N, C-alpha and C positions, 0 to 999 in steps of 0.2 A: 919616326912623325908621319902623320898625315897628311898627306894632298889631296887638297881639291879638286875637283875635275873640271874643265872649263866646258862652260855652257854652250860654247861653240861646237857646232854638231859636227862630228866626226866624217867621213868618205861614207863608211858605214851604214851609221844614221839617214846620212840624205839618202841613200839605194832604198834603206826600210821605208823613207818616205815616198819613194818615186814609186816601187814594187807591192805599195801598201801593206796592209799587215800578214806579212810573211814569216812565220818563226826562223830564228836559227838554227833550229835542229834540220827544219824544211830544206834552208838553204847550203846546209852543208851535205843534205844527203842526196839533192839536185847535183851540185857538185859531184861527188864522189863517185855519183852514178854516171855521170857523163863521162868525166875522167877518165872511169874503170872501161867503159863500152870503147871508148877510142882508145885507152892504151891496146886493150885488148883484139882491139880490131874486130869486133863479133859487132854484127847489125850495123853494117854501114847504111844500110838507108833510112836507121833512124838519123844522122846525121846532116841529111840531104839538108840543103836548104830551104827550099820548098818545105819538107815535113816540119821541120824549126817553125817556119812563119803561120802553121796550119794546127800547131799544136803548143796547147799553155802551159803544158807540162814541161818541152824545152823550148819555149820562148819565154820563162822563168828569169832561165838561169843567160841566157844570149842577153835579154834586158838588162839584166845587173850587170853585165860584159859595158852595157853600151851606157849603164850611167856611171858605173867604175871609170870611162873613161870621155865621159862629157858628153857624149854623143847620142842621146836619147830621144835626142829631138827627131833623127833620122827616122826610127821605126815609129815614132807618137804619128809624123805626117804621116807614113804610110798608112797607120791605122786609119786616120782619120779621112784620108782622101778616100779609100777603100768604103770606107760608112758612105762618101756621100755621093759614091759609084753609086753605091748599090739604093740610095734613095729615088724613087722614082718619082713621085712627085716634083716638080720642078717647083714648085712652092715652098716646100720645104730644103731643096736645094740650098734656093740665094742665102738665107743664113750662115748657112754652111760654109757656100765658099768665101763668102765675106770672111765668116772666123777663122777658116783655113788661111785666106790672104795676108789676115792683119798679123795670124800668129809666128808663121813662116816664113815669109815673101818678102813683105815688105821691108824697105831701106834697115828701120830701125825694129824690127819685130821681137817679140821676148823669146820667141823656140828660133831664129832664123836659121834657116837651112841653106849649106851651100851649092847652089845650085846654075847651071847658065841662065845668063842672067837676058840670053834672048825669048826663052820658054817664060820666062817671070813675066817678059813684056808683054807676052803673046796672050798669057794670061789676061791680067789688067786691063788690056785692051777686050778683050772678051766680056772681061765684065763692066768695065764700064758700056759697050753694047748692050747687054741684058741679056747675053750666052748665057744660058748656063745649062747645056749638056752634062750629059751624063760622064761623056769624056775628058772636062772643063782639063783637068787636073795630068793628065795620059802621059805627056810628052814627061813632065818634072817626075812622075811618080816612077817611070822605066829609070831615069837617074837615081831615084833613092832606091829601088829593088836592087841594082846595079851595082853601088855604093857599098846597101847591107850584103849584097852576096859576096862580093868581090874585094870588099878590103874587111869590114867589119867582123863577116861571119867566118872567113879566112882564120883571122888573127883572134877571134874566139876559140877553134875547136887547135890553132896553132899552140894555145894557152893552155888549156885541156890535157894536152900531148906534155905539157914541161912536168 
């Protein structure tokens, strides 16, 4: 008897949508490569958190893991704030600052991140005062990096060892 598949996207489909067009073969290859390297403990420098942030090849499976545990907004915030900080002209930073604030920091934000309210208040005050320095989100970015490194990345590496 044939059963029709549900039109509701499966968790894997949601990950594919968030990751872009990455073939299932590529995802398996990244996962297998990562697991084998972690199990053999060869090339530990390849699995440093800093290397992962700077390598698209290593970030792809880590981002898939973040999507799987519904925490992808932390990395997306990191990327957006990094791009904001690299923007030299203040006139180009202003719309980015508003977008970041409304997307991640507002009370009813679409991709609300869990960070210290004190820092959110400081950012909100700077935005109200039209202060759009390149380090506007620096304190929150440090919290996000700490969260990514000390919680999610450790869970990801531990998950690879299983």
